[in-house]
C-alpha positions as YAML, in Angstrom:
chain: A
units: angstrom
residues:
- id: 1
  name: MET
  ca: [-86.64, 15.96, 136.91]
- id: 2
  name: GLU
  ca: [-85.38, 12.85, 138.70]
- id: 3
  name: THR
  ca: [-81.95, 11.43, 137.93]
- id: 4
  name: ASP
  ca: [-81.63, 7.65, 138.19]
- id: 5
  name: LYS
  ca: [-78.85, 6.78, 140.64]
- id: 6
  name: ASN
  ca: [-78.33, 3.49, 138.82]
- id: 7
  name: GLU
  ca: [-77.37, 5.53, 135.76]
- id: 8
  name: VAL
  ca: [-74.86, 7.46, 137.86]
- id: 9
  name: LEU
  ca: [-73.38, 4.17, 139.08]
- id: 10
  name: ARG
  ca: [-73.16, 2.96, 135.49]
- id: 11
  name: TYR
  ca: [-71.14, 6.04, 134.55]
- id: 12
  name: LEU
  ca: [-68.93, 5.35, 137.55]
- id: 13
  name: GLY
  ca: [-68.22, 1.87, 136.18]
- id: 14
  name: TYR
  ca: [-70.27, -0.23, 138.59]
- id: 15
  name: ARG
  ca: [-71.82, -2.21, 135.70]
- id: 16
  name: GLY
  ca: [-74.97, -3.30, 137.53]
- id: 17
  name: LYS
  ca: [-73.33, -3.72, 140.93]
- id: 18
  name: PRO
  ca: [-74.91, -1.94, 143.90]
- id: 19
  name: GLY
  ca: [-73.11, 1.09, 145.23]
- id: 20
  name: ASP
  ca: [-71.75, 1.14, 148.78]
- id: 21
  name: ALA
  ca: [-73.37, 3.41, 151.35]
- id: 22
  name: ARG
  ca: [-70.61, 6.04, 151.15]
- id: 23
  name: THR
  ca: [-70.84, 6.28, 147.36]
- id: 24
  name: LEU
  ca: [-74.64, 6.50, 147.40]
- id: 25
  name: GLU
  ca: [-74.44, 9.25, 150.01]
- id: 26
  name: GLN
  ca: [-71.99, 11.16, 147.83]
- id: 27
  name: ILE
  ca: [-74.22, 10.72, 144.80]
- id: 28
  name: ASP
  ca: [-77.20, 12.15, 146.69]
- id: 29
  name: SER
  ca: [-75.09, 15.09, 147.82]
- id: 30
  name: CYS
  ca: [-73.73, 15.78, 144.32]
- id: 31
  name: LEU
  ca: [-77.16, 15.54, 142.69]
- id: 32
  name: ALA
  ca: [-78.56, 17.97, 145.26]
- id: 33
  name: GLU
  ca: [-75.73, 20.44, 144.62]
- id: 34
  name: LEU
  ca: [-76.16, 20.20, 140.86]
- id: 35
  name: SER
  ca: [-79.92, 20.62, 141.11]
- id: 36
  name: ALA
  ca: [-79.48, 23.73, 143.23]
- id: 37
  name: CYS
  ca: [-77.21, 25.51, 140.75]
- id: 38
  name: THR
  ca: [-78.38, 24.35, 137.30]
- id: 39
  name: VAL
  ca: [-81.38, 25.27, 135.18]
- id: 40
  name: PRO
  ca: [-81.46, 22.85, 132.20]
- id: 41
  name: ARG
  ca: [-82.67, 24.32, 128.93]
- id: 42
  name: SER
  ca: [-83.47, 22.82, 125.55]
- id: 43
  name: LEU
  ca: [-84.58, 23.64, 122.03]
- id: 44
  name: HIS
  ca: [-85.94, 21.62, 119.18]
- id: 45
  name: ARG
  ca: [-87.27, 22.27, 115.71]
- id: 46
  name: VAL
  ca: [-88.79, 19.90, 113.16]
- id: 47
  name: PHE
  ca: [-87.47, 19.96, 109.59]
- id: 48
  name: PRO
  ca: [-88.18, 17.99, 106.40]
- id: 49
  name: VAL
  ca: [-85.76, 15.18, 105.54]
- id: 50
  name: GLU
  ca: [-84.35, 14.25, 102.16]
- id: 51
  name: ALA
  ca: [-82.32, 11.04, 101.88]
- id: 52
  name: GLU
  ca: [-79.63, 9.94, 99.44]
- id: 53
  name: PRO
  ca: [-77.02, 7.18, 99.55]
- id: 54
  name: GLY
  ca: [-74.66, 7.90, 102.43]
- id: 55
  name: ALA
  ca: [-76.20, 11.21, 103.43]
- id: 56
  name: VAL
  ca: [-79.34, 13.00, 104.58]
- id: 57
  name: THR
  ca: [-80.43, 16.61, 104.23]
- id: 58
  name: VAL
  ca: [-82.31, 17.97, 107.25]
- id: 59
  name: GLY
  ca: [-83.79, 21.42, 106.89]
- id: 60
  name: GLY
  ca: [-81.50, 22.22, 103.98]
- id: 61
  name: VAL
  ca: [-78.33, 21.09, 105.79]
- id: 62
  name: ARG
  ca: [-76.66, 18.12, 104.10]
- id: 63
  name: MET
  ca: [-75.03, 15.67, 106.53]
- id: 64
  name: GLU
  ca: [-72.74, 12.94, 105.25]
- id: 65
  name: SER
  ca: [-73.24, 9.84, 107.41]
- id: 66
  name: ARG
  ca: [-74.29, 6.37, 106.35]
- id: 67
  name: ASP
  ca: [-75.20, 5.52, 109.94]
- id: 68
  name: LEU
  ca: [-77.44, 8.56, 110.37]
- id: 69
  name: ARG
  ca: [-78.98, 7.88, 106.97]
- id: 70
  name: ARG
  ca: [-79.75, 4.32, 108.04]
- id: 71
  name: HIS
  ca: [-80.95, 5.41, 111.48]
- id: 72
  name: ILE
  ca: [-83.66, 7.72, 110.13]
- id: 73
  name: ASP
  ca: [-84.47, 5.64, 107.06]
- id: 74
  name: GLY
  ca: [-88.11, 6.09, 106.13]
- id: 75
  name: CYS
  ca: [-88.51, 9.34, 108.08]
- id: 76
  name: LYS
  ca: [-89.92, 12.30, 106.18]
- id: 77
  name: GLU
  ca: [-89.21, 14.67, 109.05]
- id: 78
  name: ALA
  ca: [-86.64, 14.96, 111.82]
- id: 79
  name: ALA
  ca: [-86.29, 17.11, 114.90]
- id: 80
  name: VAL
  ca: [-83.00, 18.85, 115.53]
- id: 81
  name: PHE
  ca: [-82.58, 18.87, 119.31]
- id: 82
  name: ALA
  ca: [-80.21, 20.57, 121.75]
- id: 83
  name: ALA
  ca: [-80.08, 20.64, 125.55]
- id: 84
  name: THR
  ca: [-77.68, 21.87, 128.22]
- id: 85
  name: LEU
  ca: [-77.26, 21.95, 131.98]
- id: 86
  name: GLY
  ca: [-75.63, 25.35, 131.53]
- id: 87
  name: ALA
  ca: [-72.37, 26.91, 132.63]
- id: 88
  name: PRO
  ca: [-72.85, 26.43, 136.42]
- id: 89
  name: ALA
  ca: [-72.35, 22.67, 136.08]
- id: 90
  name: ASP
  ca: [-68.97, 23.24, 134.40]
- id: 91
  name: LEU
  ca: [-67.96, 25.77, 137.05]
- id: 92
  name: LEU
  ca: [-68.82, 23.29, 139.79]
- id: 93
  name: LEU
  ca: [-66.80, 20.54, 138.14]
- id: 94
  name: ARG
  ca: [-63.79, 22.81, 137.69]
- id: 95
  name: ARG
  ca: [-63.90, 23.91, 141.31]
- id: 96
  name: TYR
  ca: [-63.95, 20.38, 142.70]
- id: 97
  name: SER
  ca: [-61.30, 19.24, 140.22]
- id: 98
  name: THR
  ca: [-58.83, 21.43, 142.12]
- id: 99
  name: THR
  ca: [-60.14, 20.87, 145.66]
- id: 100
  name: ASP
  ca: [-61.68, 17.38, 145.86]
- id: 101
  name: MET
  ca: [-60.96, 15.07, 142.93]
- id: 102
  name: SER
  ca: [-63.01, 12.16, 144.25]
- id: 103
  name: ARG
  ca: [-66.09, 14.37, 144.47]
- id: 104
  name: ALA
  ca: [-65.33, 15.76, 141.02]
- id: 105
  name: VAL
  ca: [-65.44, 12.22, 139.60]
- id: 106
  name: ILE
  ca: [-68.85, 11.59, 141.13]
- id: 107
  name: LEU
  ca: [-70.08, 15.00, 139.99]
- id: 108
  name: GLN
  ca: [-68.97, 14.16, 136.47]
- id: 109
  name: ALA
  ca: [-71.07, 10.98, 136.53]
- id: 110
  name: CYS
  ca: [-74.01, 12.77, 138.13]
- id: 111
  name: SER
  ca: [-74.01, 15.55, 135.56]
- id: 112
  name: ALA
  ca: [-73.81, 13.04, 132.69]
- id: 113
  name: ALA
  ca: [-76.77, 11.11, 134.08]
- id: 114
  name: MET
  ca: [-78.65, 14.35, 134.77]
- id: 115
  name: ILE
  ca: [-78.39, 15.70, 131.22]
- id: 116
  name: GLU
  ca: [-79.51, 12.33, 129.86]
- id: 117
  name: ALA
  ca: [-82.50, 12.27, 132.22]
- id: 118
  name: TYR
  ca: [-83.40, 15.80, 131.18]
- id: 119
  name: CYS
  ca: [-83.12, 14.89, 127.48]
- id: 120
  name: ASP
  ca: [-85.33, 11.85, 128.03]
- id: 121
  name: GLY
  ca: [-87.94, 14.02, 129.70]
- id: 122
  name: GLN
  ca: [-87.88, 16.57, 126.89]
- id: 123
  name: CYS
  ca: [-88.15, 13.80, 124.31]
- id: 124
  name: GLU
  ca: [-91.21, 12.46, 126.13]
- id: 125
  name: LEU
  ca: [-92.81, 15.87, 125.59]
- id: 126
  name: LEU
  ca: [-91.72, 15.86, 121.95]
- id: 127
  name: ALA
  ca: [-93.14, 12.35, 121.56]
- id: 128
  name: GLY
  ca: [-96.48, 13.60, 122.87]
- id: 129
  name: GLN
  ca: [-96.50, 16.37, 120.27]
- id: 130
  name: ALA
  ca: [-95.59, 13.93, 117.51]
- id: 131
  name: ALA
  ca: [-98.30, 11.48, 118.60]
- id: 132
  name: LYS
  ca: [-100.95, 14.09, 117.83]
- id: 133
  name: ARG
  ca: [-99.83, 13.79, 114.21]
- id: 134
  name: GLY
  ca: [-99.68, 10.00, 114.29]
- id: 135
  name: LEU
  ca: [-95.88, 9.96, 114.44]
- id: 136
  name: PHE
  ca: [-93.30, 8.34, 116.71]
- id: 137
  name: LEU
  ca: [-89.74, 9.23, 117.62]
- id: 138
  name: ARG
  ca: [-86.60, 7.36, 116.69]
- id: 139
  name: PRO
  ca: [-83.81, 7.43, 119.31]
- id: 140
  name: ARG
  ca: [-81.64, 10.53, 119.55]
- id: 141
  name: TYR
  ca: [-78.64, 10.34, 117.23]
- id: 142
  name: SER
  ca: [-75.79, 12.71, 118.06]
- id: 143
  name: PRO
  ca: [-72.66, 13.82, 116.22]
- id: 144
  name: GLY
  ca: [-69.88, 11.44, 117.28]
- id: 145
  name: TYR
  ca: [-72.09, 8.34, 117.07]
- id: 146
  name: GLY
  ca: [-71.04, 5.88, 114.35]
- id: 147
  name: ASP
  ca: [-69.75, 7.76, 111.33]
- id: 148
  name: PHE
  ca: [-71.76, 10.95, 112.08]
- id: 149
  name: PRO
  ca: [-68.89, 13.51, 112.29]
- id: 150
  name: LEU
  ca: [-68.53, 15.91, 115.22]
- id: 151
  name: ARG
  ca: [-68.12, 18.75, 112.75]
- id: 152
  name: TYR
  ca: [-71.90, 18.86, 112.36]
- id: 153
  name: GLN
  ca: [-72.26, 20.14, 115.92]
- id: 154
  name: LYS
  ca: [-71.97, 23.71, 114.66]
- id: 155
  name: GLU
  ca: [-74.58, 23.23, 111.93]
- id: 156
  name: LEU
  ca: [-77.07, 21.78, 114.41]
- id: 157
  name: LEU
  ca: [-76.47, 24.62, 116.86]
- id: 158
  name: ALA
  ca: [-76.92, 27.20, 114.11]
- id: 159
  name: MET
  ca: [-80.19, 25.62, 112.97]
- id: 160
  name: LEU
  ca: [-81.62, 26.30, 116.44]
- id: 161
  name: ASP
  ca: [-79.80, 29.59, 117.14]
- id: 162
  name: CYS
  ca: [-78.50, 27.94, 120.32]
- id: 163
  name: GLN
  ca: [-75.88, 30.51, 121.23]
- id: 164
  name: LYS
  ca: [-78.43, 33.28, 121.45]
- id: 165
  name: LYS
  ca: [-81.30, 31.28, 122.94]
- id: 166
  name: ILE
  ca: [-79.67, 28.91, 125.46]
- id: 167
  name: GLY
  ca: [-76.01, 29.95, 125.52]
- id: 168
  name: LEU
  ca: [-74.79, 26.74, 123.86]
- id: 169
  name: THR
  ca: [-71.83, 26.87, 121.48]
- id: 170
  name: ALA
  ca: [-69.15, 24.57, 120.03]
- id: 171
  name: THR
  ca: [-65.39, 25.00, 120.19]
- id: 172
  name: ASP
  ca: [-63.06, 24.94, 117.19]
- id: 173
  name: SER
  ca: [-62.63, 21.20, 117.86]
- id: 174
  name: PHE
  ca: [-66.45, 20.79, 117.81]
- id: 175
  name: MET
  ca: [-66.84, 20.07, 121.52]
- id: 176
  name: LEU
  ca: [-69.95, 21.53, 123.13]
- id: 177
  name: ALA
  ca: [-69.67, 24.38, 125.61]
- id: 178
  name: PRO
  ca: [-71.00, 24.14, 128.28]
- id: 179
  name: SER
  ca: [-69.75, 20.56, 128.27]
- id: 180
  name: LYS
  ca: [-72.82, 18.96, 129.86]
- id: 181
  name: SER
  ca: [-74.87, 19.43, 126.73]
- id: 182
  name: VAL
  ca: [-76.34, 17.35, 123.92]
- id: 183
  name: THR
  ca: [-77.21, 17.88, 120.28]
- id: 184
  name: ALA
  ca: [-79.06, 15.27, 118.26]
- id: 185
  name: VAL
  ca: [-81.14, 14.45, 115.24]
- id: 186
  name: ILE
  ca: [-84.39, 12.64, 116.04]
- id: 187
  name: GLY
  ca: [-86.28, 10.98, 113.21]
- id: 188
  name: LEU
  ca: [-90.09, 11.17, 113.13]
- id: 189
  name: THR
  ca: [-91.74, 8.09, 111.72]
- id: 190
  name: ALA
  ca: [-95.13, 6.41, 111.36]
- id: 191
  name: GLU
  ca: [-93.60, 3.13, 112.62]
- id: 192
  name: GLN
  ca: [-95.00, 2.53, 116.10]
- id: 193
  name: LYS
  ca: [-92.19, 0.13, 117.07]
- id: 194
  name: SER
  ca: [-89.71, 3.00, 117.33]
- id: 195
  name: CYS
  ca: [-88.33, 3.86, 120.76]
- id: 196
  name: HIS
  ca: [-86.96, 7.34, 121.40]
- id: 197
  name: ILE
  ca: [-84.92, 6.42, 124.51]
- id: 198
  name: ALA
  ca: [-83.11, 3.33, 123.20]
- id: 199
  name: LYS
  ca: [-79.73, 5.03, 123.81]
- id: 200
  name: CYS
  ca: [-76.96, 2.43, 123.79]
- id: 201
  name: MET
  ca: [-79.17, -0.15, 122.10]
- id: 202
  name: ASP
  ca: [-78.82, 1.79, 118.86]
- id: 203
  name: CYS
  ca: [-75.11, 2.52, 119.18]
- id: 204
  name: LYS
  ca: [-72.50, 0.38, 117.42]
- id: 205
  name: SER
  ca: [-69.72, 1.05, 119.93]
- id: 206
  name: GLN
  ca: [-69.49, -2.40, 121.51]
- id: 207
  name: ASN
  ca: [-66.40, -1.53, 123.58]
- id: 208
  name: CYS
  ca: [-67.75, 1.64, 125.20]
- id: 209
  name: PRO
  ca: [-67.22, 1.38, 128.99]
- id: 210
  name: PHE
  ca: [-70.58, 3.08, 129.59]
- id: 211
  name: ARG
  ca: [-72.56, 0.71, 127.37]
- id: 212
  name: LYS
  ca: [-75.62, -0.88, 128.93]
- id: 213
  name: GLY
  ca: [-75.63, -4.64, 129.26]
...
């Protein structure tokens, strides 16, 4: 898995500007340290979809969200997806947060870019599986996007038995633990124009500091 350093710079707020030599050196060092201590893991499972105004039911779990409903409009199936870098990434971030804050900031950006790169790679594999059935993937849509409430984190994790299989849980405030993790719903559609790595292009948050140009 290769992590795009331009993505790391984007998370650091460079907004398309090239990084200086010192920052790029630190990024390389942080990515190497993360790669040495993390073993990313993921799960996915495909479920039938039933739609209604303002909500969708995926695998028997009803989710109230107009944005999610619109996002997977026309999909008869959806994959519930989860991925994590694991606990070592969090331990590394905590350690540097108390000993070297500047490195911790770069590690935070590196780990964010790394989990996204890993998710993209896993979705490429999922897209290959879907293609055998003449289907294409919609972009990942995660709790917290649009009006899709964070409270559905726990339902998505339970649907995949994430705690037992990859050690991924959610706190009482619905934040994922380990923190460098992702859950998402991915629509499967016969529309070939769909793109499963659109990311920010499908997000309504115009003021997000990490938004792509």
